[in-house]
VMD Tcl script that draws the C-alpha trace (Angstrom):
set ca {
  {14.57 25.35 5.62}
  {13.40 22.62 7.91}
  {10.10 23.74 7.60}
  {9.91 23.12 4.18}
  {8.02 18.86 3.47}
  {9.85 17.13 0.68}
  {6.87 15.18 -0.76}
  {6.68 12.56 -3.87}
  {4.88 11.57 -6.14}
  {3.70 8.08 -7.37}
  {1.11 7.54 -9.80}
  {0.76 5.35 -13.34}
  {-1.15 8.29 -14.96}
  {0.85 11.07 -15.86}
  {-2.06 13.49 -16.09}
  {-2.79 12.57 -12.43}
  {1.12 13.89 -11.57}
  {0.80 17.37 -13.20}
  {-2.08 18.06 -11.56}
  {-0.83 16.98 -8.31}
  {2.46 18.97 -9.13}
  {0.65 21.88 -9.75}
  {-1.13 22.09 -6.68}
  {2.29 21.45 -4.77}
  {3.48 24.40 -6.56}
  {1.05 26.78 -4.82}
  {1.69 25.77 -1.23}
  {5.43 27.23 -0.03}
  {5.97 24.50 2.35}
  {5.41 22.04 0.09}
  {8.08 21.00 -2.44}
  {8.28 18.47 -4.90}
  {11.41 16.01 -5.05}
  {10.34 13.32 -7.31}
  {7.72 11.38 -9.24}
  {7.14 7.53 -9.85}
  {4.77 6.12 -12.11}
  {4.57 2.34 -10.30}
  {5.38 1.19 -6.65}
  {8.99 -0.17 -8.02}
  {10.27 2.89 -8.70}
  {8.98 4.64 -6.00}
  {10.81 1.88 -3.34}
  {14.09 2.82 -5.52}
  {13.39 6.39 -5.85}
  {12.19 6.57 -1.96}
  {15.35 5.66 -1.08}
  {17.34 7.88 -3.10}
  {14.84 11.34 -2.68}
  {14.41 10.52 1.00}
  {11.31 12.65 0.61}
  {8.75 13.17 3.80}
  {6.02 12.27 2.66}
  {4.68 10.35 -0.70}
  {1.19 10.31 -2.18}
  {0.69 7.47 -3.42}
  {-1.36 5.46 -6.07}
  {-2.67 2.16 -5.00}
  {-3.69 0.50 -8.29}
  {-0.58 0.49 -10.46}
  {1.20 -1.91 -12.83}
  {4.89 -3.43 -11.89}
  {4.18 -3.51 -8.21}
  {0.88 -2.12 -6.68}
  {0.48 0.85 -4.23}
  {0.36 -1.68 -0.86}
  {3.04 -3.59 -1.91}
  {5.05 -0.19 -2.28}
  {4.20 1.38 0.63}
  {5.22 -1.80 2.84}
  {8.63 -2.05 1.03}
  {9.43 1.73 1.84}
  {8.00 1.82 5.77}
  {10.19 -1.47 5.98}
  {13.39 0.43 4.52}
  {12.38 3.76 5.17}
  {9.94 3.94 8.38}
  {10.60 7.67 9.10}
  {8.79 8.35 5.45}
  {5.40 8.86 5.83}
  {2.92 7.49 3.21}
  {-0.50 8.58 2.06}
  {-2.70 6.75 -0.06}
  {-4.20 9.00 -2.85}
  {-6.81 6.72 -4.73}
  {-9.76 6.27 -6.49}
  {-10.58 3.40 -4.64}
  {-12.53 2.00 -1.54}
  {-12.87 -1.38 -0.63}
  {-12.54 -2.15 2.68}
  {-10.07 -5.18 2.07}
  {-7.76 -2.15 0.40}
  {-8.40 0.64 2.97}
  {-7.33 -2.44 5.80}
  {-4.02 -3.54 3.62}
  {-2.73 0.00 3.19}
  {-2.92 0.90 6.62}
  {-1.65 -2.61 8.24}
  {1.52 -2.10 6.00}
  {2.26 1.38 7.65}
  {-0.10 3.85 5.11}
  {-0.52 7.21 7.72}
  {-3.69 8.15 5.06}
  {-6.09 7.25 3.25}
  {-7.68 9.94 0.62}
  {-9.98 9.95 -2.26}
  {-8.42 11.70 -5.22}
  {-11.54 13.56 -5.29}
  {-9.99 15.17 -1.85}
  {-10.29 19.78 -2.30}
  {-6.38 20.58 -2.26}
  {-7.01 22.02 1.16}
  {-8.00 18.83 2.93}
  {-5.30 17.03 0.71}
  {-2.54 19.92 2.00}
  {-3.69 19.63 5.69}
  {-3.48 16.24 5.04}
  {0.45 16.36 3.91}
  {1.56 18.50 6.98}
  {-0.28 16.31 9.34}
  {1.47 13.43 8.05}
  {4.89 15.45 8.69}
  {3.91 15.13 12.29}
  {2.78 11.67 12.18}
  {-0.80 12.14 12.75}
  {-3.26 10.07 10.48}
  {-5.59 11.34 8.26}
  {-8.64 9.22 6.39}
  {-11.37 9.72 4.04}
  {-14.86 9.47 5.70}
  {-15.32 6.26 2.84}
  {-11.76 4.93 4.62}
  {-13.53 5.35 8.10}
  {-16.40 3.98 6.94}
  {-14.85 0.79 5.43}
  {-13.02 0.76 8.64}
  {-15.95 0.34 10.50}
  {-17.52 -2.14 8.26}
  {-14.17 -4.53 8.89}
  {-14.07 -4.28 12.60}
  {-17.46 -5.47 12.93}
  {-16.70 -8.36 10.78}
  {-16.42 -11.65 12.89}
  {-13.17 -12.77 12.68}
  {-13.20 -15.80 11.22}
  {-14.83 -13.91 8.30}
  {-11.21 -13.08 7.45}
  {-11.28 -15.35 4.32}
  {-8.41 -15.42 1.57}
  {-8.89 -13.07 -1.83}
  {-9.12 -15.69 -4.79}
  {-5.41 -14.46 -5.42}
  {-4.18 -15.53 -2.33}
  {-5.96 -19.08 -2.68}
  {-3.61 -18.98 -5.70}
  {-0.76 -18.42 -3.92}
  {-1.53 -20.91 -1.27}
  {-2.52 -23.77 -4.19}
  {1.18 -23.59 -5.45}
  {2.43 -22.84 -2.07}
  {1.23 -26.40 -1.10}
  {2.30 -28.05 -4.11}
  {5.83 -26.86 -3.26}
  {6.78 -23.83 -5.24}
  {8.73 -21.42 -4.04}
  {8.61 -17.40 -3.93}
  {10.25 -16.81 -7.55}
  {8.78 -19.90 -9.13}
  {5.14 -18.85 -7.97}
  {5.92 -15.12 -9.15}
  {6.77 -16.75 -12.71}
  {4.48 -18.74 -12.90}
  {1.14 -15.96 -12.15}
  {3.20 -13.16 -14.01}
  {3.74 -10.55 -10.77}
  {7.23 -9.15 -9.17}
  {8.65 -11.55 -6.02}
  {8.01 -8.49 -4.04}
  {3.99 -9.04 -4.90}
  {4.22 -12.58 -4.00}
  {6.21 -12.11 -0.81}
  {3.42 -9.19 0.24}
  {0.26 -12.05 -0.73}
  {2.36 -14.73 1.55}
  {2.84 -12.33 4.08}
  {-1.45 -11.88 3.67}
  {-1.79 -15.61 3.81}
  {0.38 -15.99 7.25}
  {-1.29 -13.06 8.57}
  {-5.07 -14.33 7.40}
  {-4.26 -17.92 8.67}
  {-2.67 -17.30 12.40}
  {0.32 -18.65 11.27}
  {4.10 -17.57 10.87}
  {5.77 -19.35 8.33}
  {4.67 -21.32 5.27}
  {4.75 -24.75 5.84}
  {2.46 -24.37 9.32}
  {0.23 -22.43 6.37}
  {0.73 -25.43 3.64}
  {-0.50 -27.61 7.04}
  {-3.43 -25.33 7.41}
  {-4.73 -25.32 3.89}
  {-4.98 -29.01 4.00}
  {-6.51 -29.85 6.52}
  {-8.96 -26.94 6.75}
  {-9.10 -27.87 2.53}
  {-8.51 -24.10 1.79}
  {-7.48 -25.13 -1.94}
}
mol new
graphics top color blue
foreach p $ca { graphics top sphere $p radius 0.5 }
foreach p [lrange $ca 0 end-1] q [lrange $ca 1 end] { graphics top cylinder $p $q radius 0.2 }
display resetview
């Protein structure tokens, strides 16, 4: 039984979950143990179901896949997460891998390639789609100073400068607290600082907001 790989599907589209579920059912070594339709559900169910591998959509309501991956890897580092998405933006690829995803695949991946990626993930091996590999090449070729804040990160930073705490920022921007924490950790990393006071000081000195 130890050869069975326990899998959880996370996607806000029921038809996608249904298709993936059907694919998994024909592989005797892959067992679907649960599903979630947003990142927040995924974090809770990961703790309850203890899957070996999670197939994680990235663009979802309530909590996106990158924030969910970060939360899951922090609490359950042994669970492997494969980003399975329709999006291939450089920053999205970089963020998903930075928070701990072991794979990044497009949804048009073949059933054989997906099964191979799941088995590789269980062994701790990385699998990237050609699009994701290309995105990483683009990213590595950019000069470090080009690492600029996204529009949403600028919004968050502006509210930090105004003195709002995380909960107040989340309320103002109508997003979850975990999403704000994710944005702030990105901001600190991009500004090369390790706390919000330094981030605010840097923002004011460099006129970033």
